[in-house]
N, C-alpha and C positions, 0 to 999 in steps of 0.2 A: 637510467630509464625508469619511467613510471608505467604502471599497468592500471587499467580500469577494472575494478573488481566489485563484486556484490558487497555492499555495506550492510544491507538489511532487507528483510522481506516480511510481509504479512501474507501467509499462505492459505488460500482457499477461503477468503472472506466472502460473505454474501452481500451483494449490493442491496441496500434497504430502500433506496429511492434514487430517482434521477430528476434533475431540475434543469430543463432546457433554458429557462428564463433567468438564469443566474450567471454571474461572471464565471468564466471557466475555472475549473479546479476539481479536486475531490475532497469532500469533507470526511474525515476519519475520526472515529472515537478517540478522544485524547489519551485514554489509557493504552489503547493499541499503539498509538504513535509513540508514547513513552517507551513501551516495551520493545518496539522496533527501532528506537533511536531515530525517529523521523521528526523534524522540527517544522513549524509552520513556514510555508512558502518554499520548502525544499522540493526540488524536482523529483517526481516519481514516474516510473514506468508502470503501466497497467497492462496485465495480460489477462484477457477475458477467456477463461477456460470454457465457458458455455458456448461462445460464438467464434472463438479464434481471433477476435480483434485484438490489436495491440496499439497503445497510444501513450503519449507522454503528456503530463500535466504537472500541477503542483499541489501540495497538501495544504489543507486548512484544518485546524484543530476543531473537532466537534466536541459535544458534551461528553465528559468523562463517564465511562461505564454505560453509555447509551446504546452501544452496538452500531451506531450510525456509520454507514458507508454510502455516501451520496455523491453520485457523479453529476457534475454541474456543467452548464454551458454546452458548447458544441459536442463535448465528449458524451453528453447524454444520449446521443445517437448511437454510441458505441457500447453502451452497457445500460441495462435496465434492471429494475427490482427483480430479485431472484437469481440473477446471474452470479456465477462463482468467478472470483477474480484473484489474481496474485498481484500484490503491490510491492514493487522492488525499487530500492535506491542503490546507487553505485558511488564509489569514491575512487580517487586516484592515489595510488600508493607507490612509494619507492620500493625497490627490490628488497632492501633490508627490513621494511615493514611487513612484508608478506609472511615471514616466519611466524609472526604473532597475530596475524589477521584472524579474527573470529567474528564472522558476520552474525548479526542478531537475526534470529529466525523465530517468528511468531506463527504458531500453527493453530488455526481456528478449529474448534471441536463441536460447534453447534451452528444452527441456522440463524441464530440471533447475534452472532459475533461476540458473545459474552464469555463462553467457556474456551479455555486454551488447553492444548495438549502440551505435554513435555516436549522439549526439543528432540528432534530425531538425530 
């Protein structure tokens, strides 16, 4: 049997912009993507802490260390600049893989998405 488990998350990132007139996706600072083990075009779930909205899209790598979190396309209706979001990825794991599963957790410590907290 396989189980779907959290692979990684970026916790409490602040949306820096939204762009309705762009192909759908979320642009994420490249450094944050690397820390959270998210690759370009990987499916991500977005949980908007500010509004309660939840949606699925895919990641696009933004400029490294820019702090960018830009919600693009139709998803721009679901999150705007200033909203606090959680970005989550999931993977499918066999039962024997679960014992060693250690999801990557990136905790944002500032409003510009540049300072990180130690893992909790």
